[in-house]
N, C-alpha and C positions, 0 to 999 in steps of 0.2 A: 952114379954118385958125383960124377964130374960136373953135373948140372946143379948140384945142391947149392953151391955158393951163389950161383946166378939167381936161383929162385928166391933165396933169402934176400938178395939185394932188391929184387922187384917188389917183394912184400914190404920191405922197409920203405921203398919209395911210395907205394900205395898208401901205407899207413900215414906217412907224412902229408900226402895230399888230402887224405880224409880229415886229418887234424886241422889243416888250413881251411878246408870247407866248413868244418864245424865252427872254427873261429869266425869265419865270414858270416855264417848264419847267426851266430850269437851277436856279432856286432850289428848286423842288420836289425835283429830283434830289439836290441837295446836302443837303437836309433829311432825305431818305430814307437817304442814306449815313451821316449822323451818328447817326441813330436805330439803324441796324443795328450800327454800331460800338459804341454804348453798350450794346446788348444783349449783344454778344459779350464785352465786358470785364467785365460784372457776373456773377459766378458764381451758379449756381442755389442758393437757400437753402431749407432746410426749417424751418418754424416750430418753434422750440424748445418742448418740452413741459416745463413746470415742475411737479414733483410737490410737492404741499402736504401736509405731515404733519398728519394729523388728530389733534388732542389731545382726550382725553375731556373732556367737559363736566363741570365740577365741580358735583356736586349740593349743594344747601344741606343743612346738617346736619339729620338727621331729628329731628323733635320727640319729646320723651320721652313715649312713649305709656303708660308705666307709671302706673297710678293707684293711690293709696293706698286701702285698704279702710277702712271705718268703724272697724274694730277697731284698725287701725294708728294712725289719727288719734286715737282715744281713748287709746291707750297713750302717744302723744306728749304729749297734753294732761295725762295723769296724771303722767308723769315731770316735766313742767314745773311742775305744781302741787306735787309733792313737793319738788322742788329749790328752789322759791321760797317754800314755806310756812315760816312762822316756827316754829322749834323750840319745843316745849312746855317747861314748867318741869321736866318729868321728866328732861330730857336732862342736867341737872347731876348727877343720880345715875348716869347712864350713864358720865360722865367719871370718877366715883369708882370705879365697878365695873371699868372698863378696867384699873385698876392692881392688881386682885386676881389673884394667881397661882393660887389655889385656896382651898377652904374646907371646913370640916366642920360638921355640925350633927346634932341628933337630932330625929327626927319619929316620934311614936307609938311610942317605944321602940326603933326601928331607928336605927342610926348610919350616917350618909352621909359619904363622902369624895369631893369633887367636884374635878375638874381638867379644864378644857377641855370636850370633848364626851363624856368618860367619867367614870364614878363607880362607887364600890364601896359596897355595902350590907351591913352586918353585921346579920343578922336577930336580933331579940330572942328569937324563938322559932324554933329550927331546924325544917326541914321533912323529911318522910320520904317516900321513894318506893320502891315495891316492884317487883321484877323489871325491872331496868334493864340494858340492853346497851350496852357501849362497844366496838364492833367485835367482836372475838372474846371479849372479857371480859364475863361476865355476873355480875350481883350480885342476889341475892334481896332485899337491903335496901340502900338508899342514903340517906345523910343529907347535907343541905347547910345551911350556916349563913351563907354568904357568896355574894353575887351581884355579878358584874361586868357593868355595862351600858355598851354602846357606842351612843350615839345616832346617830353618823355612819353606822354600818353596820346600825343597827336590830336588834341582837341582844343577848341576855343569856345568860351562862354561869354556872352555879352550881357551887360547890365545897364540900367538907367540909374546912374548914380548922381546925376544932376551936378555936373562940374561947373555949370553956370547957374546963376540965380534963377533965370527964366526956366531953364530945363528942370531945375530942382523943384520948382512949383508944379510943373507938369507931372513929374514923377510922383510927387506926393498926391496930387489930385487923382491920378489914375491908379494909385496904389500898386506901382510896379517896381518900386525901388529894389526889392529883394527877389525879383523874379529873374532867373537865369535863362537866357535864350541862346541855344546852341547855334553857332555860326560856322562858316566854312573855315576849317583849319588852314587849308591851302591859301585862302585869301589873306589871312593874317599871319602866315608864317613868313615874317619879314627877313630880309638879309641884314643881320645885325653886324655891328662893327667887328665883333670877335670872329664872325664867319670868314671874313677876309683873311684874318691871321691864320686860321686853321686850313683854309683852302690853299694857301701859299707857303705853308710851313716847311714842306719838303722840297720846295723849289728854290734854287739858288738865284737871287736877283742878279740881273746883268749890271745894275747900277745901284749903289747904296751910299747915301751921303747923309751925315748927321749934322744937326744944329745949324742949318743954313736956311731952311725954307720956313716960311711963316704962313699961317692961316689967319682968317679974320679974327680980330681980337688980340693979335700979336703973339699967338701961341706958336712956339718953335716946334717943328716936327722933323722927323727923319723921312727922307724920300727913298722909296724902294721901287725900282722899275723892273718889269719882267717882259722879255721879248716874246710876245705872243701876237696873235692876230684876232682882235685888235690888241695893242700893247696895253698893259695894266700898270698904273702908277698908284702906289699906296702911300698916303701921308700918315705916319704913325707917331703917336704920342710916345716919346722915348721913356717916359717915367712909368707908364702902365702897359705899354705894348698894344694899346687900342688903336685901331685904324679910324682916323677922324674924317678922312676923305679918300674915296677911291674913284679914280678916273679910268675910262677906257678910251683909247685914242687910235685913230688910223692916220699916221703921219701927224700933221698939225691939226687935224680935225678931231674935236671932242665928240665922241660917240655917246657916252653916258657918264653921268656924275652922281655919286652917292655922297651927299654932304651930311655929316652927323654933327649938328650944331648944339651949342650949350652943353657940351659934354662935361659930366661931373662924376668922378669915381668915388667908390666907397661911401655912398650916401643912401643906398637902397636897403631897406630892412625886409624881413620876411613878411611883415604885415602889409607891406606896400605892393605885394604881388598876389594878394588874395582879396576876395570881396568881403567887405565888412558891413554889417547893418549900421544904420545911423546911430544907434545907441552905443555902438562900439568905437565910433570915430570921435575923438576929442574936437572941440571947437577950433583949437589951434591948428588942426590939420585939414580943415575944410579949404576947398579951392574955389569957393564961390567968388565970382567977379562982380 
């Protein structure tokens, strides 16, 4: 009987352990039920796929790979040099010449009528050509005393206009007055007074003196000298910028002279540098001697 209290104590301990086990079992069961319930209530989801639009990557602007050639660079430098260069003293004559509408002069006996890029030459001595064809028209003899030169198109056409009474009769008898005969452009491409101005426009004269020198007839000119070989002397009309005489010299020796006589500015019309039929020429404009 002395062991009865001990047995009772052991039983009480076992009962308490059984009760704890039962509690743990119930707690586990409740936890499992809550887990199953949460799983049933949450719907199955599929991960959303987000499409990202790919934008093209902007490339940096390409470098200019074009390279200038040496010639292009030289041209640019040349243009800059011309544009920034100080004009020579000859440019004041160009300003005068720009106001000239046309002019005439005589050179070695031939009379010139200049307007723009065209001019007429009345020959001092008429020329003769044999066996000439003008399309279907054939002439055993052809005379011409007038040449029309077009520098823009680089051509020259000769006519028998009868500037003298004798030649006028011959032109009429042969019926060649309106027949144009092509002649050598090179032969009649004369050195005009204005050509000297343009040739020396960008050259600074070594000597320039005004209102001192005179040509035949008492005309006062400006003398411009250029140190070249041979040296060039230009006698310029200060009112119009036209060169009236050009000399080439070697020391005191005159090598060549271009003398433009009977110079008259602003007297040439458009009709004076084109061929006109007899019916188009008024009697007051005939040159018959």
